C-alpha positions, 0 to 999 in steps of 0.5 A: 495530517499528510497521506503516506503511501505504500507502493505494492510490489506490482506498482514498485516495478515502475520506480518512476512513480515512487521517485516522482512522489518523493520529489513532490515531498510525499512520503512513500514506502515500497515493498523493499521496506519489508522485502520482495515477495512478501505475502499479501496479508503481511503487506496488509498488516504493515500498511495498517500498523504504519498508517499507510495508504496502499497503492496496488494493482492486486485485487486480492487486497479487496477481501483483506480490507473488507474483512478489516472493515467488517470487524469494526476497524478502520484503515488509511485507504486503498488505491487500486490501479486497474491493469 
């Protein structure tokens, strides 16, 4: 099973990341899939529903992921890029 990534809005600003991953054959979804300015909880639900690994610079996602784990559910990964 290949990892599929979702690049959050703060990461998507640099389109070269998405382009480079796509050129390597990696499945990449971006914020344009669901709309610029989408609130974090909606982004979170999208990545859970589509089984995507979230790539973000937004540490607000830590709480969402932790709450999800605490409820006994799993997720497909979080990659945090420190600014």
